[in-house]
C-alpha positions in Angstrom: 13.4 -11.0 -15.7 12.7 -14.3 -14.6 9.0 -15.4 -13.8 7.9 -13.5 -10.7 7.9 -15.5 -7.6 5.9 -13.1 -5.5 7.1 -15.1 -2.2 10.9 -13.3 -3.5 9.7 -10.4 -2.2 7.4 -10.8 0.9 9.4 -10.1 4.0 11.0 -13.0 5.9 11.3 -12.0 9.4 13.5 -11.1 10.8 14.4 -8.7 7.9 17.5 -6.6 8.2 17.1 -3.4 5.8 20.5 -2.9 5.4 21.1 -6.4 3.5 18.1 -5.6 1.6 18.8 -4.7 -2.1 17.2 -1.3 -3.2 17.9 -2.4 -6.9 16.8 -5.7 -9.1 18.9 -6.3 -11.9 16.9 -7.8 -14.8 18.4 -6.6 -18.0 15.3 -4.8 -19.5 14.8 -1.7 -20.6 12.7 0.7 -19.2 9.9 0.8 -22.4 9.7 -3.2 -21.9 9.0 -2.7 -18.1 6.2 -0.2 -18.9 4.7 -3.2 -21.3 5.1 -5.6 -18.7 3.4 -3.2 -16.4 0.7 -2.3 -19.0 -0.2 -5.9 -19.6 0.0 -7.0 -15.9 -2.7 -4.0 -14.9 -5.0 -4.7 -17.5 -5.4 -8.5 -16.3 -5.5 -6.6 -12.5 -8.4 -4.9 -14.1 -10.3 -7.6 -14.9 -9.9 -9.3 -12.0 -11.1 -6.1 -10.0 -14.2 -6.5 -12.1 -14.8 -9.9 -10.8 -14.0 -8.9 -7.2 -16.9 -6.6 -7.7 -19.2 -8.9 -8.9 -18.2 -11.4 -6.3 -18.8 -9.0 -3.5 -17.5 -10.9 -0.6 -14.0 -9.8 -0.6 -12.5 -6.4 -0.2 -8.7 -5.3 -0.9 -6.4 -3.5 1.3 -3.2 -1.8 -0.4 -0.8 -0.2 1.8 2.0 1.7 0.4 5.2 3.2 2.8 8.5 4.4 1.5 10.5 7.4 2.5 10.0 10.8 0.7 10.5 10.6 -3.0 10.1 6.5 -2.6 7.6 7.1 -5.8 4.7 6.2 -3.9 2.3 8.7 -6.0 3.3 7.9 -9.1 3.1 4.1 -8.1 -0.4 4.4 -7.7 -1.3 6.1 -10.5 0.5 3.7 -12.9 -0.5 0.4 -11.1 -4.4 1.2 -10.8 -5.1 3.2 -14.5 -7.1 0.6 -15.8 -9.3 -0.2 -12.7 -13.2 1.0 -13.0 -13.0 4.1 -10.9 -16.2 2.5 -9.0 -13.9 -0.2 -7.7 -10.7 1.4 -6.0 -10.5 4.4 -3.9 -7.3 5.6 -2.7 -6.6 7.8 0.5 -3.6 10.4 1.3 -3.3 10.4 5.3 -1.7 13.4 6.1 -1.0 15.2 9.4 -4.3 14.8 11.7 -7.1 17.3 11.7 -8.9 18.5 14.7 -11.7 16.1 14.5 -9.3 13.1 13.8 -7.0 14.3 16.5 -10.5 13.8 18.8 -10.3 10.0 18.3 -8.0 7.3 18.4 -5.2 7.3 16.0 -6.8 3.8 13.8 -10.3 5.9 13.7 -9.6 7.2 10.2 -8.1 4.1 8.9 -11.5 2.5 10.1 -13.4 4.9 8.0 -11.5 4.6 4.8 -11.4 1.0 4.9 -12.7 -0.2 1.6 -16.4 -2.1 1.1 -16.5 -5.6 -0.1 -16.2 -5.8 -3.9 -13.1 -2.7 -3.8 -9.8 -2.0 -3.6 -8.5 0.9 -0.9 -5.2 2.4 -1.3 -3.8 3.5 1.5 -1.1 6.7 0.7 1.0 6.4 4.0 -1.1 4.2 6.6 -1.8 3.4 10.1 2.4 2.8 10.2 3.0 6.4 10.3 1.8 6.1 13.9 5.0 3.7 14.8 7.1 5.6 12.4 7.0 9.6 12.3 5.7 9.4 15.6 8.2 7.3 16.8 11.3 9.0 15.4 9.3 12.5 16.4 7.6 11.2 20.0 6.2 14.6 20.9 3.5 14.5 17.9 2.3 12.0 20.4 1.3 14.5 22.6 -1.1 16.5 20.1 -3.4 12.9 20.3 -4.3 14.3 24.0 -3.9 10.7 25.7 -4.6 9.7 29.4 -1.4 9.5 31.2 0.5 10.9 28.7 1.7 14.4 29.4 5.1 14.6 28.4 7.5 12.9 25.9 9.3 11.1 29.1 6.1 9.2 29.7 6.3 7.4 26.1 8.1 4.6 26.9 8.8 1.1 25.6 5.4 -0.7 26.7 3.8 2.3 25.0 5.2 1.2 21.5 4.6 -2.3 22.8 0.9 -1.6 23.0 0.5 0.6 19.7 2.4 -2.4 17.9 -0.2 -5.1 19.5 -3.1 -2.4 18.2 -2.4 -2.3 14.8 -1.6 -6.4 14.5 -5.3 -6.7 16.1 -6.5 -3.8 13.4 -5.3 -6.0 11.0 -6.3 -9.5 12.1 -9.8 -8.2 12.6 -10.3 -6.9 9.2 -8.8 -10.1 7.7 -11.3 -12.5 9.7 -13.7 -10.2 8.2 -13.2 -10.7 4.5 -10.4 -7.7 3.7 -7.4 -9.3 1.8 -4.1 -7.2 2.8 -1.3 -6.4 1.3 1.6 -3.7 2.7 4.6 -2.7 0.4 7.4 -0.8 1.7 9.1 1.0 -1.1 12.9 0.2 -0.1 15.0 3.3 -1.4 18.5 4.0 -1.3 19.6 7.1 0.3 21.8 7.9 -2.7 18.8 7.5 -5.0 16.6 10.1 -2.5 19.7 12.7 -2.9 19.2 11.9 -6.8 15.6 12.6 -6.6 15.8 15.5 -4.5 18.1 17.2 -6.6 15.8 16.7 -9.5 13.3 18.7 -8.1 15.3 21.4 -7.1 16.5 21.4 -10.7 13.2 21.0 -12.8 10.9 24.0 -12.5 7.8 21.9 -12.7 8.9 19.4 -10.1 10.0 22.3 -7.6 6.4 22.8 -5.8 7.1 19.2 -4.5 10.3 20.3 -2.3 10.2 21.5 1.5 13.0 22.3 3.7 11.2 19.7 5.8 12.7 17.1 3.5 16.2 17.7 4.0 15.7 17.8 7.9 14.0 14.5 7.7 16.5 13.0 5.4 19.1 13.8 8.4 17.1 11.5 10.5 17.5 8.7 7.6 18.9 5.8 10.0 16.2 6.9 12.6 13.6 6.0 10.2 15.6 2.9 8.8 15.7 1.5 12.2 11.9 2.1 12.6 10.7 0.7 9.7 12.4 -2.3 10.3 11.3 -2.7 13.6 7.7 -2.2 12.4 8.2 -4.8 9.6 9.5 -7.3 11.7 6.7 -6.9 14.6 3.7 -6.9 12.1 4.2 -9.2 9.1 1.6 -11.9 9.2 0.6 -14.4 7.3 -2.8 -12.8 6.6 -1.0 -9.1 6.5 2.4 -9.8 4.9 4.6 -7.0 4.1 6.7 -7.1 0.8 10.0 -5.6 0.3 10.0 -3.6 -2.7 13.6 -2.5 -4.4 12.5 1.2 -5.1 15.7 2.8 -6.8 14.2 1.8 -10.3 10.4 3.3 -10.6 9.2 0.9 -13.4 10.3 -2.0 -12.1 8.8 -1.1 -8.4 5.7 -0.6 -10.2 5.7 -4.0 -12.3 6.5 -5.9 -9.2 3.9 -4.6 -6.8 0.8 -5.1 -9.7 2.4 -8.3 -10.5 2.4 -9.7 -6.8 -1.1 -8.3 -6.4 -1.9 -10.1 -9.4 -0.4 -13.4 -8.8 -1.4 -13.3 -5.1 -5.1 -12.4 -6.0 -5.9 -15.4 -8.7 -4.8 -17.8 -5.8 -8.0 -17.0 -4.3 -10.2 -19.6 -6.8 -13.3 -18.6 -5.0 -13.8 -15.2 -6.4 -15.9 -15.3 -9.4 -19.0 -14.0 -11.1 -22.0 -14.7 -9.7 -24.3 -17.6 -11.3 -27.1 -15.7 -13.3 -30.7 -15.9 -12.3 -32.1 -19.4 -13.6 -35.2 -17.3 -14.8 -33.2 -14.9 -16.6 -30.6 -17.7 -18.2 -34.0 -19.6 -19.5 -35.3 -17.1 -21.6 -31.6 -15.1 -22.4 -32.1 -16.6 -26.3 -35.6 -14.8 -25.9 -34.1 -11.7 -24.9 -31.4 -11.5 -27.6 -33.8 -12.3 -30.6 -36.0 -9.2 -28.7 -33.3 -6.8 -29.1 -32.0 -7.7 -32.4 -35.1 -7.3 -34.0 -35.9 -3.7 -32.6 
């Protein structure tokens, strides 16, 4: 694989997902890719320690993709070398009763990473313009004023929701959150292969749900919604990256490398200087310890 240029995978609007590859040719074995990932994530882990010490930025990593795209395993492998105090993962499921009593962005605001840390959203606030757009009846559960029937949910509703999401991301970016949004671009054929693997392997069967097949029948609807969401919300301060996801080791490496190379461009993220009084007596402190 040639030296990675993160801009190669940054969404260039307008995106056409049907013409965007789900696989990258690089002629490297799985073991080689795993080794490349290991080296990259170690360096990324060191950078996270500096981010923590610096304490002025936070990093939000948003991961979206169809079922079986590899979100869970990717998070496990990419962030394996992080200090546990420096990263927190949130997997957003169906909203709870409490969450439905607030606006749809409320639970995402609560989960935002504090300064000096990484936050990973496994499925994100974009579910509210993806799943709900494919299944608009879900919107009724939000108990919104003036939305009493699916027929009340028109294009103006979605225009407003995209505006709200752009506003949410702009606000947190202006207040020190560095945003990455990754779409794991999986082919329909590869999803079929992974679903069959779940059914064939006893230790994977617990992951399967008949609902997976129902959602698969709506593949084209989801692709249209993803494409529209990416085209409406990919901004310089909150870019989308289209990650070919048919090969899991490559997808993991690409995300780790994009995170690392992009974070390196923030040359103001450095360790804070040592207190002058401590620095003036550092030899004395070292001598004291060595004499014990």
